[in-house]
DRENROFI-742648 format. One line per 8 residues: number of its first residue (from 1); for each residue x, y, z of C-alpha. Coordinates in Angstrom, 1 decimal, decimal comma. Layout:
NUM> X Y Z | ...
! end
This chain:
1> -1,8 17,1 32,7 | -0,3 14,1 34,3 | 3,5 13,7 34,2 | 5,1 10,2 34,2 | 6,7 9,2 37,4 | 10,4 9,6 37,0 | 11,1 6,0 38,4 | 9,0 4,4 35,5
9> 11,3 3,4 32,8 | 9,0 2,0 30,0 | 9,2 1,8 26,2 | 9,7 -0,9 23,6 | 13,3 -0,4 22,7 | 12,5 -1,8 19,2 | 9,6 0,6 18,6 | 11,8 3,5 19,8
17> 14,0 2,8 16,7 | 11,1 3,3 14,4 | 10,0 6,9 13,4 | 6,4 8,0 13,3 | 4,8 7,9 9,7 | 6,9 10,3 7,6 | 4,1 10,7 5,1 | 1,8 11,8 7,9
25> 4,4 14,0 9,4 | 5,0 15,9 6,1 | 1,1 16,2 5,7 | 0,9 17,7 9,2 | 3,8 20,0 8,7 | 2,4 21,6 5,5 | -1,2 21,6 6,5 | -1,2 25,1 8,2
33> 0,0 26,7 5,0 | -2,9 29,1 3,8 | -4,4 28,0 0,4 | -2,1 24,9 0,0 | -3,3 22,1 -2,4 | -2,3 18,8 -0,6 | -1,8 15,8 -2,8 | 0,0 13,9 -0,1
41> -2,2 11,0 1,1 | -3,3 7,9 -0,8 | -7,0 8,1 -0,1 | -9,6 8,0 -2,9 | -11,6 11,0 -3,3 | -14,7 9,0 -4,3 | -17,7 8,2 -2,3 | -18,3 4,6 -1,1
49> -20,8 2,8 -3,6 | -24,3 3,5 -2,6 | -25,2 -0,1 -2,4 | -22,3 -0,7 0,1 | -23,6 2,1 2,2 | -27,1 0,6 2,2 | -25,7 -2,8 3,3 | -23,9 -1,0 6,2
57> -27,1 0,7 7,3 | -29,0 -2,5 7,0 | -26,3 -4,4 9,0 | -26,8 -1,8 11,7 | -30,5 -2,0 11,8 | -30,2 -5,6 11,8 | -28,3 -5,4 15,1 | -24,9 -6,4 13,7
65> -23,5 -5,0 16,9 | -22,0 -8,0 18,4 | -18,6 -9,7 18,1 | -18,2 -11,5 14,7 | -16,3 -14,8 14,4 | -12,7 -13,7 14,9 | -11,5 -14,9 11,4 | -14,5 -13,1 9,8
73> -18,1 -14,0 9,0 | -18,1 -17,3 7,1 | -20,1 -15,7 4,3 | -17,4 -13,0 3,9 | -14,7 -15,4 3,9 | -16,5 -17,3 1,1 | -16,9 -14,0 -0,7 | -13,2 -13,4 -0,5
81> -12,3 -16,8 -1,7 | -14,9 -16,5 -4,6 | -13,5 -12,9 -5,5 | -9,9 -14,1 -5,6 | -10,8 -17,0 -7,8 | -13,1 -15,2 -10,1 | -11,0 -12,0 -10,5 | -7,4 -13,2 -10,1
89> -7,6 -17,1 -10,6 | -6,2 -17,7 -7,2 | -7,6 -20,7 -5,5 | -8,2 -20,4 -1,8 | -10,6 -21,9 0,6 | -12,5 -19,9 2,9 | -10,6 -21,5 5,9 | -7,4 -20,0 4,3
97> -8,6 -16,4 4,5 | -8,6 -14,0 7,5 | -10,6 -10,7 7,6 | -8,5 -8,0 9,0 | -8,8 -4,4 10,1 | -7,5 -3,1 6,9 | -4,4 -4,3 4,8 | -2,3 -2,5 7,6
105> -3,2 -5,0 10,3 | -2,9 -7,7 7,8 | 0,8 -6,8 7,3 | 1,3 -6,3 10,9 | -0,2 -9,5 12,0 | 1,7 -11,4 9,3 | 5,2 -10,0 10,2 | 4,5 -10,6 14,0
113> 3,1 -14,1 13,4 | 5,5 -15,7 11,1 | 9,0 -14,4 11,9 | 11,4 -14,4 14,8 | 13,9 -11,5 15,9 | 16,9 -11,6 13,8 | 15,1 -13,0 10,8 | 15,8 -11,2 7,5
121> 13,2 -9,6 5,5 | 13,9 -8,2 2,0 | 12,1 -4,9 1,2 | 12,5 -3,7 -2,3 | 12,4 0,2 -2,2 | 11,2 2,8 -2,9 | 8,0 1,4 -1,1 | 5,6 2,2 1,5
129> 7,3 2,7 4,8 | 5,1 0,4 6,9 | 6,9 -2,9 5,9 | 10,2 -1,8 7,2 | 8,8 0,0 10,1 | 6,8 -3,0 11,4 | 9,6 -5,4 10,5 | 12,0 -3,5 12,7
137> 9,5 -3,2 15,4 | 9,4 -7,2 15,2 | 13,2 -7,2 15,7 | 13,8 -8,3 12,0 | 16,8 -7,6 10,0 | 15,2 -5,4 7,3 | 17,3 -5,4 4,2 | 16,1 -2,4 1,9
145> 17,1 -2,9 -1,7 | 16,8 -0,1 -4,2 | 15,1 -0,9 -7,5 | 15,7 2,5 -9,1 | 15,3 3,6 -11,6 | 12,9 0,9 -13,2 | 11,3 0,2 -9,8 | 11,0 -3,5 -10,5
153> 12,6 -6,4 -8,5 | 14,1 -8,4 -11,3 | 15,5 -12,0 -10,9 | 18,9 -10,7 -11,4 | 18,7 -8,2 -8,6 | 17,0 -10,9 -6,5 | 19,9 -13,2 -7,1 | 22,4 -10,5 -6,0
161> 20,3 -9,8 -2,8 | 20,2 -13,4 -1,9 | 23,8 -13,9 -2,6 | 24,5 -11,2 0,0 | 21,7 -12,3 2,4 | 21,6 -16,2 2,0 | 19,5 -16,5 5,1 | 16,5 -14,3 4,0
169> 13,3 -15,7 5,0 | 10,9 -13,5 3,1 | 10,5 -10,6 0,8 | 7,7 -8,0 0,3 | 6,2 -7,4 -3,1 | 3,9 -4,5 -3,6 | 2,3 -4,1 -7,1 | 1,1 -1,8 -8,4
177> 3,4 0,0 -6,1 | 3,2 2,8 -3,8 | 4,8 5,3 -4,2 | 5,8 4,6 -7,8 | 2,7 3,5 -9,5 | 4,9 1,0 -11,2 | 3,5 -2,5 -11,7 | 5,0 -5,6 -13,1
185> 4,0 -6,8 -16,5 | 2,8 -10,3 -16,7 | 6,1 -11,5 -18,2 | 8,0 -9,6 -15,4 | 5,9 -11,1 -12,5 | 6,2 -14,6 -14,0 | 9,9 -14,3 -14,2 | 10,1 -13,2 -10,6
193> 7,8 -16,0 -9,5 | 10,0 -18,5 -11,4 | 13,1 -17,3 -9,6 | 11,5 -17,4 -6,2 | 10,3 -20,9 -6,7 | 13,9 -22,0 -6,9 | 14,3 -20,8 -3,4 | 12,7 -21,2 0,1
201> 11,7 -17,6 0,3 | 8,2 -16,5 1,3 | 6,6 -13,6 -0,5 | 4,4 -11,2 1,2 | 2,5 -9,9 -1,7 | 0,6 -6,6 -1,1 | -1,8 -6,4 -4,0 | -4,3 -3,7 -2,5
209> -4,0 -1,7 -5,8 | -4,8 -4,7 -8,2 | -8,0 -3,2 -9,4 | -6,3 0,0 -10,4 | -4,2 -1,2 -13,3 | -4,3 0,5 -16,6 | -2,4 -1,5 -19,1 | -2,2 -5,3 -18,7
217> -4,4 -7,2 -16,4 | -3,1 -7,7 -13,0 | -1,6 -11,2 -12,5 | -1,6 -12,2 -8,9 | 1,2 -14,1 -7,2 | -1,5 -15,9 -5,3 | -2,2 -17,7 -8,7 | 1,5 -18,1 -9,8
225> 3,1 -19,1 -6,5 | 0,5 -20,1 -3,9 | 2,9 -22,4 -1,7 | 5,1 -19,5 -1,2 | 2,9 -16,5 -1,0 | 0,8 -14,7 1,7 | -1,5 -12,5 -0,3 | -2,6 -9,3 1,4
233> -5,4 -7,0 0,1 | -8,6 -5,2 1,0 | -11,4 -2,8 0,0 | -9,9 0,5 0,7 | -8,6 1,4 -2,8 | -10,8 -0,7 -5,0 | -14,1 0,6 -3,4 | -13,0 3,8 -1,8
241> -13,7 2,1 1,6 | -10,6 3,5 3,5 | -12,6 4,4 6,7 | -14,4 1,1 6,8 | -11,0 -0,7 7,6 | -11,6 -4,1 5,9 | -8,8 -6,0 4,6 | -7,8 -9,6 4,4
249> -5,0 -12,3 4,4 | -4,9 -15,4 2,1 | -2,4 -18,2 2,1 | -1,4 -21,8 3,0 | -3,4 -23,0 6,0 | -0,2 -23,7 8,0 | 0,7 -19,9 7,8 | -2,8 -18,5 8,2
257> -3,4 -20,5 11,3 | -0,6 -18,6 12,9 | -1,5 -15,3 11,4 | -5,0 -15,8 12,7 | -3,7 -16,3 16,1 | -1,8 -13,0 16,1 | -5,0 -11,3 14,5 | -7,0 -12,5 17,4
265> -4,8 -11,0 20,0 | -4,4 -7,7 18,1 | -8,1 -6,8 17,3 | -10,2 -9,8 18,3 | -12,4 -9,3 15,2 | -13,3 -6,8 12,6 | -16,4 -4,5 13,2 | -19,5 -6,5 12,2
273> -21,2 -3,8 10,0 | -18,2 -3,2 8,2 | -17,9 -6,9 7,4 | -21,4 -6,8 5,9 | -20,4 -3,8 3,9 | -17,3 -5,6 2,6 | -19,7 -8,6 1,7 | -21,9 -6,3 -0,4
281> -18,8 -4,9 -2,2 | -17,5 -8,2 -3,0 | -20,8 -10,0 -4,0 | -22,5 -7,2 -5,8 | -19,7 -4,6 -6,5 | -17,7 -6,0 -9,3 | -18,3 -3,1 -11,5 | -17,6 -0,6 -8,8
289> -14,0 0,1 -9,5 | -14,5 0,6 -13,2 | -15,5 4,3 -13,3 | -12,9 5,0 -10,6 | -10,3 3,4 -12,7 | -11,2 5,3 -15,8 | -11,1 8,5 -13,9 | -7,9 7,9 -12,3
297> -6,4 7,0 -15,8 | -7,4 10,3 -17,1 | -6,0 12,1 -14,0 | -2,7 10,2 -14,5 | -2,2 11,3 -18,0 | -3,1 14,9 -16,8 | -0,3 14,8 -14,1 | 2,2 13,0 -16,3
305> 2,0 15,7 -19,0 | 1,7 18,6 -16,4 | 4,9 17,6 -14,5 | 6,8 16,8 -17,7 | 6,0 20,3 -18,8 | 7,4 21,6 -15,5 | 10,8 19,9 -16,2 | 10,2 16,7 -14,1
313> 11,4 13,3 -15,5 | 8,1 11,1 -15,3 | 7,6 7,5 -16,2 | 3,9 6,9 -16,9 | 2,8 4,7 -14,0 | 0,9 1,5 -14,9 | -1,3 1,4 -11,7 | -2,4 2,9 -8,4
321> -3,0 6,5 -8,2 | 0,6 8,0 -7,6 | 3,2 9,5 -10,0 | 6,8 9,3 -8,7 | 8,6 12,1 -10,4 | 12,3 13,0 -10,6 | 13,0 16,6 -9,9 | 14,3 18,9 -12,5
329> 18,2 18,5 -12,4 | 18,8 22,2 -11,8 | 17,3 21,8 -8,2 | 19,7 19,1 -7,2 | 18,5 15,9 -5,5 | 17,4 17,2 -1,9 | 13,8 16,3 -2,2 | 13,0 17,3 1,3
337> 14,1 20,7 1,0 | 12,5 21,1 -2,6 | 9,3 19,6 -1,3 | 9,1 22,5 1,5 | 9,8 25,0 -1,0 | 7,0 23,8 -3,2 | 4,6 23,9 -0,1 | 5,6 27,3 1,0
345> 6,2 29,0 -2,3 | 3,9 27,3 -4,7 | 1,3 26,2 -2,2 | 1,4 22,6 -3,4 | 1,9 19,7 -1,0 | 3,6 16,5 -2,0 | 5,7 13,8 -0,3 | 9,5 13,7 -0,7
353> 10,7 10,5 -2,2 | 13,4 9,9 0,2 | 10,8 8,8 2,9 | 10,1 5,7 0,9 | 13,6 4,3 1,2 | 16,6 3,9 -1,0 | 16,3 5,0 -4,6 | 13,7 7,5 -3,6
361> 16,0 10,6 -3,3 | 15,5 13,3 -5,9 | 11,9 12,2 -6,3 | 8,6 13,5 -5,3 | 5,3 11,5 -4,8 | 2,1 13,1 -6,0 | -1,2 11,5 -5,4 | -3,8 12,0 -8,1
369> -6,6 10,6 -5,8 | -7,9 14,2 -5,8 | -10,5 16,2 -7,9 | -9,3 17,0 -11,4 | -9,8 20,8 -11,0 | -7,4 20,7 -7,9 | -5,0 18,6 -9,8 | -5,0 21,2 -12,7
377> -4,5 24,0 -10,4 | -1,8 22,3 -8,5 | 0,0 21,6 -11,9 | -0,2 25,2 -13,0 | 1,3 26,4 -9,7 | 4,1 23,7 -9,9 | 4,9 24,7 -13,5 | 4,8 28,5 -12,5
385> 7,3 27,8 -9,6 | 9,8 25,9 -11,8 | 9,6 28,5 -14,5 | 10,3 31,3 -12,0 | 13,3 29,3 -10,5
! end
């Protein structure tokens, strides 16, 4: 095994301040435990729709093996625009859309392209750790704002945050939210949009779980506040296409031109067969999320009831496929230690809430993107553990 020459002093000092993915670290830590049921990762357990698979095979057989246009095939960008208009009433031209390697690259390219070191980015928490991690790697001043216990950024909380950080350039909005499953009602998102409209704040709106809402229909910030929104989404959650790695960015052309430049240097272009798969999903797969959503809703209700019976405090989530549950009071609020006990003693793997930022301590995230029988058994084990302790 080669060892680095001692005289080589290398490493991005900003990246060195960013820890590896805590979610993945927890998953790896508990994976060797015999018989463990892991409900750690946010990955659908459904297969990719058959017509999407066939479109992928057809693309490979048709020799879609060469570089695609950097911003995405024109027909796919048109399909994204049509989908956003048809489904979420958000009016974008194909030229304002970039096809990315998943929503993750969309977020990274956006943060690198639009901001300078020292710029302030507001990140409401608890939330997916990626936003703060990439923001810090870009040299941004990341201001994490706890939204607990409601997990909603209200106009009042936004006003307080901007009063403390008047130089803020942008804010992340993720709804339905990871890890909480909480989403904004239409009244709440309208109120937030109206408040932001009175500022020069840019919204980075991650709406990857938009198809997985259970109560009110999702209302996109791309419709409400297009002049101040960069909309980020993809096919991973709606069509169970996590491994296909297709996402997209939509926004004002002045911004997407810069994001597209960063995207070119990051990945050049998204894999050609995967773009054809995404095209099939968007053109012909409008009904694909429906059975998944119905199943997730049933699982959500199962998990909420099961965790409540074990003594957790659980608010019924309005979307996504996570439950963010507060530990029974008698166990204190050390979610990391409690999570390890659950893994080792109950053989159930969850994610401690504190890894998702301020407001998450004392909570655990359970992903119910897992087979119902596994969820049922995991809940039985959690209830038995809590009763015995």
